[in-house]
N, C-alpha and C positions, 0 to 999 in steps of 0.2 A: 513446390507447386501448390497452389491453393486446392483444397478439397472441394469438389463440386458442390455448388450451393444453388438450389432451385428457386430461391426467393429473391425477388428484385431488391436492389439497394434502396436505402431510405431516400427521401426527397432531397436531402443535402448532397447526395452522391458520395458521401464519405462513409466508408466502412472500416471497422476496427479489425486489423489482422490479429488473430488469436491462434496460438499453438497450445495444444493440450498434451501434457505428459503425466503418466501415472505408472506406478509399479506393476499394475496388472491390467490386462486388456479390457476387462469388463468395466472397470472404473473409467478408463479412458473413453471407451465407446459410449458409456452412459452420459458423460459430460459433453462429448461431441454431439450426441443426439439432442441434448437439451439446448445447446447453443445454436445448432443448425436451424432451429425454428425462427431465429431472430434475424431479420434482414440487415441489421446494422453490423452484424458479425461476419467477418470473412475468415474462415478457418484455414490455417496453414499447417503444413507438416512439420516445419522447423521454426524455432524462435530466432530472433535477431533484433537489431536496432529498429525501433519503431513498432515492435510487436509486443503484445501482451502475452506473457507465458503463464498458463494456468497449470499449476503443479498440484497433483492430488496425492496426499500421503495419509496413512492411518496415524502414525506417530512420527516424531522427528528423531532420527539418529544422525550419526556423523555423515553417513552417505547422503541422507536427505538434505542436510545443511550444506554439504558440498555441492549438491545439485542446485540449490537455491543461489549460492554464491556464483556458480558458473553462469546461471541464467541472467542474474542481475548485473554482474560485473563484467565477465568475459564476453557474454553474448550481447549485452546492452539492452536486454528486454526489460519490460516492467512486469514484475512478478506478482501473481495472485496465488496465494496458498490456500488450498482446501485441505483441511486437516481434521482428524478425529479428536485429538487432544494435544495440549502443549503444557509441558511442565514449567514451573516457575523459573527455573534456571535456564530455560530455552528462549524466553521472551526477548531478552536483549539481543541474543544471537540472531533471532529471526529479523528483528528490526535492523540490526547492523548488516545483515545480508542484503538489505535493500528491498524487502517485500513491501509492496504498495498497499495490498489489501489481503485480509484474511477472512475466510468463510469456514464456519464449522461444517463438517460433513453432514451432520444431522439437519442442517438448515440449508443445504445446497440445492434449493429448487432452481428451476430455470430462471425465474425472475431474480433471485438472489445472486446467481452466478453472473448474469448480465449486468446487474447493478455494480458488482465488484469490478468487472472488466471495464465498464465505462468510467468508473472512478479512477482506476489505474491509468487508463488511456489519457485522462485529463491531468494526471499528476496529483490527483487527490488521494488522501488516505481513506481507507474503509476498514475499520476494525470493529468487531463485535463489542457492544457496550461493556459486557463483563470482562472481556480481555483488556480493553482500554483501562478499566479501573485497576486491574491487576498490574498492568504495566506502570501506571502512575505510582501505585503503592510500592512496587519494587524499586523503581528509580528514586523515589523519595527516600526510601530506606538507605539506598546506596549513598545518596547525597548527604543525609544526616550522619552517616557513619564514616564518611571519608576523612581520614586524618590530615590535619594541616591545611585544610581548604580555607582560603581567605574568605573574608566576609562578603566581598563583592566579586562578581564574575570577572574572569580575566579578559574575556572578549565581549565587547559591548553589543547589545541589541538595542535598536531604537525603540522608543515607546510604542510606536504603531506596530512594530514587529512583535513586540510582546503582546499587544492587544489582539493581533491576528492569531498568534500561536495559542493564546488562552482559549479563544473560541474554537480553534481547530481541536484542541484537547477536549473540548466539550462535545465534539462530534458534529459540529456544524459544517455544511458544505460551503463552497465559494459564494454562492448566491446569498445564503443566509448570513454569512460573515459580512458581506458587502452591505446588506440591509441593516444589520446591527450597528455597524460603524459608520454608516452613511458614506461609504466608499463606492466606487464603481467596481464591478467584478474584475476589470482589467487591473485596477490598482491593487486589489487583493492578490491577484496572480503575480503581479510585479513584485510585491512585497515578499511573497513566498519564494519566488525565483531568486531575488536578490540575496536573501539570507541563506538559502540552501547553497547557492553558488559560492558566496563569500566564506561560508563555514564548512564547505565540502560535505554537505549533508545530502543523503540520497533521495529523500522524499519527505512527506509531511510527518509520518510517524517518527522518522529519525529526527526531524526538527523538534517535535514535541519532546522526544526523549532527551535531546540536548538541553532544551529550555528547563525541563524538570531537574536534570542532573546539575545544571549550573545555578539553580535556585531562582529562576525568573518567574516560574509559575508553580 
């Protein structure tokens, strides 16, 4: 059942269903209070297909990663992770879990949370700039150190897919990518949908990780 919301919906009539989960009630109620101010958000008690699940953690342990996998894979929700810190060896695990957006707890203002939720609902990635840089560095190291990897990738990406992914890796959103490449936003979305579906990738961050690992960008 939706949590009561006193603010009218936005002019489009479309509200984003969001379920908040946290290890402690204070963190959960704090996030709920922040999100309740925004009319485009419809708070739910439980996550599921079509829902954005906002998960709040101090650090990531096996239990937290299991919760992320359950939310993104079993429940079919788009996951937003609010976390205090992430160790280097956890980055790929988080991306592989299907997390669409990450917000540092120290930066989790009302505006930042809604920004991440909206990005996740659109299927966009939203990673902090410092974390994206660390992810690129880690995957680049794995790529260079992989034994016996052929010089060319085994699965082909079309040139425009590479162009789009390169701009995604730079942190651009759909509109900015469309402007840079002189595409329509629909074309950019179709390119991303086509490659993620074909390669069984979960979201933009996962697609960037794949492209880096295979040496495309």
